[in-house]
C-alpha positions in Angstrom: 222.0 0.2 -160.1 225.2 1.4 -158.6 225.9 1.9 -154.8 225.4 5.7 -155.0 222.1 5.3 -156.6 221.2 2.7 -154.1 221.9 5.1 -151.3 219.9 7.9 -152.7 217.0 5.5 -153.1 217.5 4.6 -149.4 217.6 8.3 -148.5 214.4 9.0 -150.4 212.5 6.1 -148.4 214.1 7.4 -145.2 213.0 11.1 -145.7 209.4 9.9 -146.8 209.1 7.8 -143.7 210.6 10.6 -141.4 208.2 13.2 -142.9 205.2 11.1 -142.7 205.6 10.6 -138.9 204.4 14.2 -138.5 200.6 15.1 -138.4 199.0 15.3 -141.7 198.0 18.9 -141.5 201.9 19.7 -141.0 203.1 17.6 -143.8 202.6 20.0 -146.7 204.3 22.8 -145.0 207.2 20.7 -143.9 207.7 19.5 -147.6 207.9 22.9 -148.7 210.4 23.9 -146.2 212.7 21.1 -147.3 212.3 22.0 -151.1 209.4 19.7 -152.0 206.6 20.7 -154.4 203.7 22.2 -152.6 200.3 20.3 -152.4 196.9 20.3 -150.8 196.0 19.3 -147.2 193.6 16.8 -148.6 196.2 15.0 -150.5 198.4 14.7 -147.3 195.4 13.5 -145.4 194.8 10.8 -148.0 198.2 9.5 -147.7 201.2 11.1 -146.0 203.7 8.6 -147.2 202.5 8.7 -150.9 202.4 12.6 -150.7 205.9 12.9 -149.7 207.4 9.8 -151.6 205.8 11.3 -154.9 207.5 14.6 -154.5 210.9 13.0 -153.6 210.8 10.9 -156.9 210.6 14.1 -158.8 213.9 15.4 -157.4 217.5 14.8 -158.7 219.8 13.1 -156.5 221.4 16.4 -155.3 218.2 17.9 -154.6 217.3 14.9 -152.4 220.5 15.2 -150.4 219.6 19.0 -150.0 216.1 18.1 -148.6 217.7 15.6 -146.1 220.0 18.4 -144.8 217.3 20.8 -144.5 215.2 18.3 -142.6 218.1 17.5 -140.1 217.8 21.1 -139.2 214.4 20.6 -137.7 214.3 16.9 -136.6 216.9 14.3 -135.5 217.4 11.2 -137.5 220.3 8.8 -137.0 219.2 6.9 -140.2 219.1 10.0 -142.4 222.5 11.3 -141.0 224.0 8.1 -141.6 222.8 7.9 -145.4 224.1 11.4 -145.8 227.6 10.6 -144.3 227.9 7.7 -146.8 226.9 9.8 -149.6 229.5 12.4 -148.6 232.2 9.8 -148.2 231.3 7.9 -151.6 234.4 9.0 -153.4 236.7 9.2 -150.3 239.4 7.0 -149.1 237.8 4.1 -147.1 238.7 1.9 -144.2 238.1 -1.7 -145.5 235.7 -4.2 -143.9 238.8 -6.3 -143.0 240.5 -3.4 -141.1 237.0 -2.8 -139.4 236.9 -6.5 -138.2 240.6 -6.6 -137.1 239.8 -3.4 -134.9 236.6 -4.7 -133.4 238.4 -8.0 -132.6 240.4 -5.9 -130.0 237.3 -5.6 -127.9 236.4 -9.4 -127.6 236.5 -10.4 -124.2 236.9 -6.9 -122.9 234.5 -4.1 -122.0 234.1 -1.2 -124.5 235.1 1.2 -121.7 237.0 0.9 -118.4 235.9 4.1 -116.8 232.2 4.4 -117.7 229.3 1.9 -117.7 228.9 0.2 -121.2 225.5 1.2 -121.9 226.2 4.8 -121.0 229.1 4.7 -123.5 226.9 3.1 -126.2 224.3 5.7 -125.8 226.8 8.5 -126.6 227.2 7.1 -130.1 223.8 5.5 -130.9 220.2 6.3 -130.2 219.4 2.7 -129.1 216.3 3.6 -127.5 215.0 4.6 -131.0 216.6 1.8 -133.1 214.8 -1.4 -133.6 215.7 -4.6 -132.0 217.1 -7.4 -134.3 214.2 -9.6 -132.8 211.6 -7.1 -133.0 209.5 -9.2 -135.5 210.2 -12.5 -133.8 207.3 -14.4 -132.5 206.6 -13.7 -128.6 209.6 -11.4 -128.5 209.5 -8.5 -126.0 212.3 -6.8 -127.4 211.1 -3.7 -129.3 214.2 -1.6 -129.4 217.9 -2.4 -129.7 218.2 -0.9 -126.1 215.9 -3.8 -125.1 218.0 -6.3 -126.6 221.3 -5.0 -125.4 220.1 -5.1 -121.8 218.7 -8.6 -122.1 221.7 -10.1 -123.9 224.6 -8.2 -122.3 223.3 -7.5 -118.8 220.5 -9.8 -117.9 221.6 -13.0 -119.9 225.2 -12.2 -120.9 224.8 -14.4 -124.2 226.0 -11.9 -126.6 229.7 -11.8 -127.2 231.2 -8.3 -128.0 231.4 -9.3 -131.5 227.7 -9.6 -131.7 227.1 -6.5 -129.8 229.2 -4.4 -132.2 227.7 -6.1 -135.3 224.2 -5.3 -134.0 225.3 -1.7 -133.5 226.3 -1.7 -137.2 229.9 -1.0 -137.0 230.7 -3.1 -139.9 228.3 -1.4 -142.3 228.0 2.1 -140.9 229.4 5.1 -142.4 233.1 5.9 -142.0 232.2 9.0 -140.1 230.4 7.0 -137.4 233.1 4.3 -137.4 235.7 7.1 -136.6 233.4 8.6 -133.9 233.4 5.2 -132.3 237.1 5.0 -132.4 237.5 8.5 -131.1 235.1 7.9 -128.2 236.4 4.5 -127.3 239.9 6.0 -126.9 238.8 9.1 -125.0 240.3 9.5 -121.6 236.9 9.7 -120.0 236.1 6.2 -121.2 239.6 4.6 -120.7 242.3 4.4 -118.1 245.5 5.8 -119.3 247.1 2.3 -119.7 244.2 0.9 -121.7 243.9 4.1 -123.9 247.6 3.9 -124.8 247.3 0.0 -125.5 244.2 0.6 -127.6 245.6 3.6 -129.6 248.7 1.7 -130.5 246.7 -1.5 -131.6 244.1 0.6 -133.4 246.8 2.3 -135.3 248.6 -0.8 -136.3 245.5 -1.6 -138.4 244.3 1.8 -139.5 247.7 2.9 -141.0 247.3 0.1 -143.6 244.3 2.1 -145.0 246.0 5.5 -144.7 244.5 6.7 -141.4 245.7 7.1 -137.8 244.5 8.2 -134.4 246.6 11.4 -133.5 246.5 13.6 -130.6 244.2 16.4 -131.1 244.2 18.2 -127.8 244.7 17.4 -124.1 242.3 17.4 -121.2 244.0 17.8 -117.7 247.2 16.3 -119.3 245.4 13.4 -121.0 245.6 13.0 -124.7 242.2 13.2 -126.6 242.6 11.5 -130.2 241.0 12.2 -133.4 241.1 10.1 -136.6 243.1 11.7 -139.5 244.3 10.7 -142.8 248.0 10.0 -143.0 250.2 12.3 -144.7 251.8 10.6 -147.6 255.4 9.8 -146.6 258.3 10.5 -148.9 259.8 7.6 -150.9 262.5 7.2 -148.4 260.0 6.3 -145.6 259.1 3.3 -147.6 262.8 2.2 -148.3 263.6 2.5 -144.7 260.5 0.7 -143.7 261.6 -2.2 -146.0 265.2 -2.4 -144.6 264.1 -2.3 -141.0 261.3 -4.8 -141.4 263.7 -7.3 -143.1 266.2 -6.8 -140.2 263.7 -7.0 -137.2 260.0 -6.7 -137.8 258.8 -6.9 -134.1 261.2 -4.4 -132.3 263.2 -2.2 -134.8 260.5 -1.7 -137.5 257.8 -1.5 -134.9 259.8 1.5 -133.5 260.1 3.0 -136.7 256.6 2.9 -137.4 255.8 4.7 -134.0 258.1 7.4 -135.0 256.3 7.8 -138.2 252.9 7.7 -136.6 253.8 10.6 -134.2 255.9 12.5 -136.6 253.2 15.0 -137.2 250.8 14.6 -134.3 253.2 14.2 -131.4 256.5 15.8 -132.0 257.9 15.4 -128.6 257.0 11.7 -128.6 258.5 11.2 -132.2 261.8 12.7 -131.0 262.0 10.3 -128.2 261.1 7.4 -130.3 263.8 8.5 -133.0 266.3 8.1 -130.4 265.1 5.0 -129.2 265.0 3.4 -132.6 268.8 4.1 -133.0 269.4 2.5 -129.5 267.4 -0.5 -130.6 269.5 -1.0 -133.8 272.8 -0.4 -132.0 271.8 -3.0 -129.3 270.5 -5.6 -131.8 273.6 -5.5 -134.1 276.1 -5.5 -131.1 274.3 -8.7 -129.9 274.4 -10.3 -133.3 278.2 -9.5 -133.6 278.6 -11.4 -130.4 279.7 -8.4 -128.4 278.1 -6.9 -125.2 276.9 -3.7 -123.8 275.8 -2.3 -120.3 272.2 -1.6 -119.9 273.2 1.9 -118.7 275.1 2.6 -122.0 273.3 5.7 -123.8 273.3 6.2 -127.5 276.6 7.8 -127.9 278.4 5.1 -126.0 276.4 2.4 -128.0 277.2 4.0 -131.3 280.9 4.2 -130.5 280.9 0.4 -129.7 279.0 -0.3 -133.0 281.3 2.0 -135.0 284.2 -0.1 -133.9 282.5 -3.3 -134.9 281.4 -1.9 -138.2 284.6 -0.1 -139.1 282.8 3.2 -139.0 284.9 5.1 -136.6 286.4 8.2 -138.4 289.9 7.5 -137.0 289.8 4.0 -138.8 290.1 5.7 -142.1 292.7 7.8 -144.0 290.8 9.0 -146.8 289.7 12.8 -145.8 286.2 12.5 -147.5 285.3 9.2 -145.5 286.6 10.7 -142.4 284.2 13.6 -142.9 281.2 11.5 -143.8 281.8 9.2 -140.9 282.5 12.2 -138.6 279.1 13.5 -139.6 277.4 10.3 -138.9 278.7 10.3 -135.4 277.7 14.0 -135.0 274.2 13.1 -136.1 273.9 10.4 -133.7 275.2 12.7 -130.8 272.8 15.5 -132.1 270.0 13.3 -131.8 270.6 12.3 -128.4 271.3 16.0 -127.4 268.0 16.9 -129.1 265.9 14.3 -127.4 267.4 15.4 -124.0 266.6 19.0 -124.8 263.3 19.2 -126.3 261.5 15.7 -126.4 259.3 14.5 -123.6 261.8 12.3 -122.1 262.8 14.9 -119.5 261.1 17.7 -117.8 262.8 21.0 -118.7 260.7 23.4 -116.8 258.8 26.4 -118.1 261.6 27.5 -120.3 261.8 24.3 -122.3 261.6 24.6 -126.1 258.5 23.1 -127.5 259.4 21.0 -130.8 257.1 21.4 -133.8 256.4 18.9 -136.5 259.3 20.0 -138.6 261.7 19.4 -135.7 260.1 15.9 -135.3 260.3 15.3 -139.1 264.0 16.2 -139.1 264.8 13.8 -136.1 262.8 10.8 -137.4 264.1 11.2 -140.8 267.6 11.4 -139.6 267.2 8.6 -137.2 265.6 6.4 -139.9 268.5 7.1 -142.5 271.1 6.3 -139.9 269.4 3.2 -138.8 269.2 2.1 -142.4 272.9 2.8 -142.9 273.8 0.7 -140.0 271.8 -2.2 -140.8 272.9 -2.2 -144.4 276.6 -1.9 -143.3 276.1 -5.0 -141.0 274.3 -7.0 -143.5 277.2 -6.3 -145.9 279.8 -7.2 -143.5 277.9 -10.6 -142.8 277.7 -11.2 -146.5 281.4 -10.6 -147.0 282.4 -12.7 -144.1 280.3 -15.6 -145.5 281.9 -15.4 -149.0 285.4 -15.2 -147.3 284.5 -18.4 -145.2 283.2 -20.2 -148.2 286.3 -19.5 -150.2 
C-alpha cells in the first residue's frame, strides 16, 4: 500500500468515526448529503459505524475525498481537514522533515510568542481541547485532552521542553498546510515583538529556502509586516553562479547579504534595493581590507568603489583601449546608479508622499546588477591574487 492509499484509508476511518458521532436517526440523512448510499434507519440503529464504513468502502478514493469535503461544510474536524490537506499536497513540493526539525529547534528555550500567552497562541492553530492527550490511556492519568497535558507539563510542572510540546502538537508530521499556518502565525506581528519577528523570519527563511519556500511580506498592519509562505520563484542560472562565487569568497557576510537580496527581490522590492547596495559596499570593504588598504566608516559606495578600482586597476583612466575604457566606465556608472537608486526609491531614506515606490522589476534589476558587479569584483581580486602568487613563486 502506497502513502496515498494509506491516507485514503485513514480518511475513510475518520469519516466513519465523525459521522457515527451523530445520533443514529440522523446518520442515514447525513450519509446521503455527503454522497453515500441510502439505507434504512434500522440498519443505522444496529451499528452506526458499520453503516457508514460499509458505504465508504464502496466509494473510489476521489469520491471519499468529495464526501469529506461535503462533511466539513456541516461539521468541524481537525483530523479530517488534516488528511484532506495531506492528500491535496501529495504530489506537491514538500518541506523535508530535516528542515522542519531545524526550524522547530529555533524555539528551544524560548516562548512560541513574545506578545501573547502561549496557550492562547496554540489555540489559534490547534483545537487542543478536542485532541486526545498522549497519556489518555495511561494508568491513573487524569489527562484526557491535549490541553490538559499542555497545562500540566508546560504551566504547572514545566517538564516539557519546547521540542516535546511541538512534537505533541504534531508539527513534524502534520500537513504542510498546517506547518505553514504555524510559520505564518508564529511570525505574525500580533504574536511577536518587531525585533523577534525580524530575527525569526530571517532564521526560518535560512532553512526554508533549501526546500524552495520562503516567508514573504503579504501585507502590513499598522506598518508591521505580515508574512505568508510562498514557493520561491526559480532563479535564473546566473543566481547560482553568483551564489557560488560569493559563497566561496565570504559565506558569512557577503553571501548572506546576497541571499537576503534574493529573498526580498519579489516580496520586498524596497528592502531588496537597500540590500543590493549594501552587498556592493560589503564586497568593496572586504577586498580593500584584504588588499591591506584602509577606508573610512563614512565612505559611501562611490567612494569605496573608487578606492577599489584603483587597487584592482579598474579605473577607466588607467586604460588606453577605447572598449575597455567604455566597459569600465559603464561599471562605474552602474555602481553610482545603484547608490542613486537606493537613495531615491529604497527604504533607506524617507522621500515623503511623492517618493516613487519601486516594483519587483526595479528590485530585480538592482539585485541582478549588484550581484553581477560583486562577482566581477571578487573574480578580479582573486585573479590578481593568483597572478601575484605566480610572480612571487617564479
